[in-house]
C-alpha positions in Angstrom: -7.8 92.2 -37.2 -4.6 90.9 -38.8 -3.9 92.0 -42.4 -4.9 89.7 -45.2 -1.4 88.5 -46.2 -0.9 87.2 -42.6 -4.2 85.3 -42.7 -3.3 83.7 -46.0 0.1 82.7 -44.7 -1.5 81.2 -41.5 -4.0 79.3 -43.6 -1.2 77.9 -45.8 0.7 76.8 -42.8 -2.3 75.0 -41.3 -3.1 73.4 -44.7 0.6 72.3 -45.0 0.5 70.8 -41.5 -2.8 69.1 -42.2 -1.4 67.5 -45.4 1.7 66.5 -43.5 -0.4 64.7 -40.8 -2.5 63.0 -43.4 0.6 61.8 -45.3 2.1 60.4 -42.1 -1.2 58.6 -41.3 -1.4 57.2 -44.8 2.3 56.0 -44.6 1.6 54.3 -41.2 -1.5 52.5 -42.6 0.4 51.4 -45.7 3.2 50.1 -43.5 0.8 48.3 -41.2 -1.0 46.7 -44.2 2.4 45.5 -45.6 3.4 44.0 -42.3 0.0 42.4 -41.8 0.2 40.9 -45.4 3.6 39.3 -44.7 2.8 35.7 -43.5 4.6 34.1 -40.6 6.3 30.8 -41.2 3.9 28.0 -40.5 5.5 25.0 -38.9 4.8 21.9 -41.0 3.9 18.8 -39.1 6.7 16.3 -39.0 6.1 13.4 -41.3 5.0 10.2 -39.6 8.1 8.0 -39.5 7.7 4.3 -39.6 6.8 3.2 -36.1 6.0 6.7 -35.0 2.6 7.1 -33.4 -0.1 9.1 -35.1 -2.4 9.2 -32.1 -6.2 9.4 -31.8 -5.9 12.2 -29.2 -9.5 12.0 -28.1 -9.3 8.3 -27.4 -5.9 8.6 -25.6 -7.2 11.4 -23.4 -10.3 9.5 -22.5 -8.2 6.4 -21.6 -5.9 8.6 -19.5 -8.8 10.0 -17.5 -10.3 6.5 -16.9 -7.0 4.9 -15.8 -5.8 8.0 -13.9 -2.3 6.6 -13.8 -0.2 9.7 -14.2 1.0 12.5 -16.3 0.3 12.5 -20.0 2.4 14.5 -22.4 1.4 15.4 -25.9 4.1 16.9 -28.1 3.6 19.7 -30.5 4.3 17.3 -33.5 1.7 14.8 -32.2 -0.9 17.6 -31.8 -0.2 19.0 -35.3 -0.3 15.6 -36.9 -3.7 14.9 -35.3 -5.1 18.3 -36.4 -3.9 17.6 -40.0 -5.6 14.3 -39.9 -9.0 15.4 -38.6 -9.4 18.9 -40.0 -10.5 19.8 -43.5 -11.1 23.5 -44.0 -13.9 24.7 -46.3 -14.4 28.3 -47.4 -18.0 29.5 -47.8 -19.2 30.8 -51.2 -18.6 33.2 -52.9 -14.9 33.2 -51.7 -14.2 29.6 -52.8 -12.8 30.7 -56.2 -9.9 32.7 -54.8 -9.5 31.7 -51.1 -8.3 28.2 -50.0 -7.8 26.8 -46.5 -4.2 26.0 -45.9 -3.4 24.8 -42.4 -3.9 25.0 -38.7 -0.8 24.4 -36.5 0.2 25.0 -32.9 3.5 26.2 -31.5 3.6 25.5 -27.8 5.5 27.8 -25.5 5.6 28.0 -21.7 2.0 29.0 -20.6 1.0 30.1 -24.2 -0.2 28.0 -27.1 0.2 29.9 -30.4 -2.4 28.8 -32.9 -1.5 29.7 -36.4 -4.1 29.7 -39.2 -3.2 29.9 -42.8 -5.1 30.6 -46.0 -4.1 30.9 -49.6 -5.6 34.1 -51.0 -5.1 34.4 -54.7 -2.0 32.1 -54.4 -0.5 34.2 -51.6 -0.3 32.7 -48.0 -2.0 34.9 -45.4 -1.7 34.0 -41.7 -3.4 34.8 -38.4 -1.7 33.9 -35.1 -3.7 33.7 -31.8 -2.0 33.5 -28.5 -4.1 31.3 -26.2 -3.8 30.6 -22.5 -5.6 27.9 -20.5 -6.9 29.1 -17.2 -8.9 27.3 -14.6 -11.6 29.1 -12.5 -12.8 26.7 -9.7 -13.5 23.5 -11.6 -14.0 25.0 -15.1 -11.3 25.4 -17.7 -11.3 28.3 -20.1 -9.2 29.1 -23.2 -8.5 32.8 -23.4 -7.2 34.8 -26.3 -4.5 37.0 -24.9 -3.3 38.6 -28.2 -2.1 37.7 -31.6 -1.2 39.0 -35.1 -2.2 39.3 -38.7 0.9 38.2 -40.5 3.7 40.0 -38.6 1.5 42.8 -37.4 0.9 42.2 -33.6 -2.5 43.4 -32.4 -4.4 43.4 -29.1 -7.0 40.7 -28.7 -10.0 43.0 -29.5 -8.7 43.3 -33.1 -9.0 39.5 -33.5 -12.8 39.5 -33.4 -13.1 38.8 -37.1 -11.5 35.4 -36.4 -14.2 34.5 -33.9 -16.4 32.5 -36.4 -13.3 30.3 -37.2 -12.7 29.6 -33.5 -16.4 28.6 -33.1 -16.2 26.3 -36.0 -13.0 24.7 -34.7 -14.6 24.3 -31.2 -17.5 22.4 -32.9 -15.3 20.1 -35.0 -12.9 19.4 -32.1 -15.6 19.1 -29.4 -14.7 15.5 -28.5 -11.0 16.4 -28.0 -11.8 19.5 -26.0 -14.2 17.7 -23.7 -11.7 14.9 -23.1 -8.9 17.5 -22.5 -10.9 19.4 -19.9 -11.7 16.2 -17.9 -8.1 16.4 -16.8 -7.4 17.8 -13.3 -4.4 19.8 -14.6 -3.7 21.2 -18.1 -0.4 23.0 -18.6 1.3 24.3 -21.7 5.0 23.7 -21.6 7.8 24.2 -24.1 6.9 22.0 -27.1 4.3 20.0 -25.3 1.0 19.8 -23.4 1.4 18.4 -19.9 -1.9 16.8 -18.6 -2.5 15.2 -15.3 -5.8 13.4 -14.6 -5.0 12.7 -10.9 -6.7 14.6 -8.1 -4.1 15.9 -5.7 
């Protein structure tokens, strides 16, 4: 059996190492919380200029499906203007006193639609970004969450489960637009626009 001073020294080394690991973990959590708390810049929808269209997207999509003339393009600005017009966020009690809905905007990139949600929490803007992909299995379209971030902290899609009730609420409010969108034969996310084709090839 080792002498007592050696055991005491070993215990101190283990204790020091344990404290060092805990300090590192706490520093990492603090850093992650700070990065998650920093909001991303939300694109503000362009102001409707005189003569610029502020479309009723659901109606336009239905007309495109009925006519079946050709490709329909919806720009990022048109989409964001429509969302600003039709969405009014509400926060459930008891959070209404210190949390306010701010905005929902999309940034469209090739194959990925970035949905950015913003809230004002005690006057500070907090954001969540969801990276969405449209996939088609046989004749059924699906929207898949492929990742995202809280503020600037990127997380895998499993960590975005707390946002699921918001997505369900949005799907209910935008049901008409979503149904019209998925009557298209092809739906593609391009750079700055949605490219929709109602024609059967």
